[in-house]
C-alpha positions as CSV (number, residue, x, y, z in Angstrom):
1,X,56.8,46.9,5.9
2,X,55.2,48.7,8.8
3,X,55.3,52.1,10.4
4,X,56.2,52.6,14.0
5,X,54.0,55.3,15.6
6,X,55.2,57.5,18.5
7,X,53.6,56.7,21.8
8,X,51.6,59.9,22.0
9,X,49.4,58.5,19.2
10,X,48.1,56.0,21.7
11,X,47.3,58.5,24.4
12,X,43.7,58.3,25.6
13,X,43.1,62.0,25.5
14,X,44.5,62.3,22.0
15,X,42.2,59.5,21.0
16,X,39.2,61.2,22.6
17,X,40.0,64.4,20.8
18,X,40.3,62.7,17.4
19,X,37.1,60.7,17.9
20,X,35.0,63.7,18.9
21,X,36.4,65.9,16.1
22,X,36.1,63.3,13.3
23,X,32.7,62.0,14.2
24,X,31.4,65.4,15.6
25,X,29.9,63.6,18.5
26,X,30.8,62.9,22.1
27,X,31.9,59.5,23.3
28,X,28.6,58.5,24.7
29,X,26.9,59.4,21.4
30,X,29.4,57.1,19.7
31,X,28.7,54.3,22.2
32,X,32.3,54.0,23.3
33,X,32.2,56.0,26.5
34,X,33.9,53.9,29.2
35,X,35.8,51.7,26.7
36,X,39.3,52.7,27.8
37,X,41.1,50.6,25.2
38,X,39.0,51.9,22.3
39,X,40.3,55.5,22.6
40,X,44.1,54.8,22.3
41,X,43.6,52.2,19.5
42,X,41.0,54.2,17.6
43,X,43.0,57.4,18.0
44,X,46.1,55.8,16.6
45,X,44.1,54.5,13.7
46,X,42.6,57.9,12.9
47,X,46.0,59.5,13.2
48,X,47.6,56.9,10.9
49,X,44.9,57.5,8.3
50,X,45.5,61.2,8.5
51,X,49.3,60.7,8.0
52,X,48.7,58.5,5.0
53,X,46.3,61.1,3.5
54,X,43.4,58.7,3.8
55,X,41.6,60.8,6.4
56,X,38.5,62.0,4.7
57,X,35.1,63.0,5.9
58,X,32.7,60.0,6.2
59,X,35.4,57.5,5.2
60,X,34.7,55.5,8.4
61,X,31.4,54.5,9.8
62,X,30.7,55.2,13.5
63,X,32.6,52.7,15.7
64,X,30.7,49.5,16.6
65,X,31.4,47.4,19.6
66,X,32.3,43.9,18.4
67,X,31.0,41.1,20.6
68,X,31.4,37.4,20.3
69,X,27.8,36.6,21.4
70,X,26.9,34.8,18.2
71,X,30.2,33.0,17.5
72,X,32.7,30.9,19.4
73,X,36.0,32.6,20.3
74,X,38.9,30.5,19.1
75,X,42.3,31.7,20.2
76,X,45.3,31.6,17.8
77,X,46.6,28.3,19.2
78,X,43.2,26.6,18.6
79,X,43.0,28.0,15.1
80,X,46.6,26.8,14.4
81,X,46.2,23.3,16.0
82,X,42.9,22.7,14.2
83,X,44.6,23.7,10.9
84,X,41.6,25.8,10.0
85,X,43.4,28.0,7.4
86,X,47.0,26.7,7.4
87,X,48.7,23.4,8.0
88,X,50.9,23.0,11.1
89,X,53.8,21.4,9.3
90,X,54.2,23.7,6.3
91,X,52.1,26.7,7.2
92,X,50.4,26.5,3.8
93,X,46.7,26.8,2.9
94,X,46.9,23.5,0.9
95,X,45.9,20.7,3.2
96,X,44.0,22.9,5.7
97,X,40.3,22.5,6.5
98,X,39.6,25.7,4.5
99,X,41.4,24.3,1.5
100,X,39.2,21.2,1.6
101,X,35.9,23.0,2.2
102,X,36.3,26.1,-0.1
103,X,34.4,25.4,-3.3
104,X,33.3,29.0,-3.6
105,X,33.3,30.5,-7.1
106,X,34.1,34.0,-5.9
107,X,36.6,35.7,-3.7
108,X,33.8,37.0,-1.5
109,X,32.4,33.5,-1.1
110,X,35.8,32.2,-0.1
111,X,36.2,35.0,2.4
112,X,32.8,34.1,3.9
113,X,33.7,30.5,4.2
114,X,37.0,31.4,6.0
115,X,35.0,33.7,8.3
116,X,32.6,30.9,9.1
117,X,35.5,28.6,10.0
118,X,37.3,31.1,12.1
119,X,34.1,32.3,14.0
120,X,31.9,29.2,14.3
121,X,28.2,29.7,15.3
122,X,27.2,28.8,18.8
123,X,23.4,29.2,18.6
124,X,21.8,25.9,17.8
125,X,18.9,27.4,15.7
126,X,21.4,29.4,13.6
127,X,23.5,26.3,13.1
128,X,20.4,24.3,12.0
129,X,19.4,27.1,9.5
130,X,22.9,27.0,7.9
131,X,22.8,23.2,7.7
132,X,19.3,23.3,6.1
133,X,20.6,25.8,3.5
134,X,23.5,23.5,2.7
135,X,21.3,20.5,2.4
136,X,18.9,22.3,0.0
137,X,21.8,23.4,-2.2
138,X,23.2,19.8,-2.1
139,X,19.8,18.3,-3.1
140,X,19.1,20.7,-6.0
141,X,22.3,20.8,-8.1
142,X,20.7,22.7,-10.9
143,X,19.7,25.6,-8.6
144,X,23.3,25.5,-7.1
145,X,24.7,25.7,-10.7
146,X,22.5,28.6,-11.5
147,X,23.6,30.5,-8.3
148,X,27.3,29.8,-9.2
149,X,26.8,31.2,-12.7
150,X,25.2,34.4,-11.3
151,X,27.9,34.8,-8.6
152,X,30.6,34.4,-11.2
153,X,29.3,37.6,-12.8
154,X,29.9,39.6,-9.6
155,X,33.3,41.3,-8.8
156,X,34.7,41.4,-5.3
157,X,32.3,44.1,-4.0
158,X,34.1,44.4,-0.6
159,X,37.4,45.3,-2.4
160,X,35.7,47.6,-4.8
161,X,33.9,49.4,-1.9
162,X,37.2,49.9,0.0
163,X,38.8,51.3,-3.1
164,X,35.9,53.7,-3.8
165,X,35.7,54.9,-0.1
166,X,39.4,55.4,0.0
167,X,39.3,57.5,-3.2
168,X,41.5,55.0,-5.0
169,X,39.0,53.5,-7.5
170,X,39.8,53.8,-11.2
171,X,37.5,53.5,-14.3
172,X,38.0,49.7,-14.4
173,X,36.8,49.4,-10.7
174,X,33.7,51.5,-11.5
175,X,32.8,49.5,-14.5
176,X,33.3,46.3,-12.5
177,X,30.9,47.7,-9.8
178,X,28.4,48.7,-12.5
179,X,28.5,45.3,-14.1
180,X,28.1,43.5,-10.7
181,X,25.1,45.5,-9.7
182,X,23.1,44.7,-12.9
């Protein structure tokens, strides 16, 4: 299910007006002055949030420019052909590289592993640091087991945060957050 938005939602001036009124700052103060595609896309997003009654003060952080300076950019064909998250033949997770590597004990851990696969590091020092960390965990299985036990006590904080920020959290969510932060 998806909503089709009228073309005017993607108008650059409409986006500029929404950005400046929502964030109470001009475009240069937001760091997006000169980014022509950011205004229509961001304006449409803010407009959609408003229509869905999710448009609240301080719901969204200030926009950040996303840059692929730390990770390799893999296009959709490369991700598909490498079978990073789904197999070519059946389109299922089972059999993909992610399926074989994911031994995380939490949803957040699985999400991080998937992110590492989809956006591989390019800096040699950062790659070596990650490999060293994996080696240490592999060498000390008791420490790894202790970490797994501690992580198992933590709820999906990203999901909880999104529910809280959107004003959709219930008592169970708040108890899960409280338990996770102890």
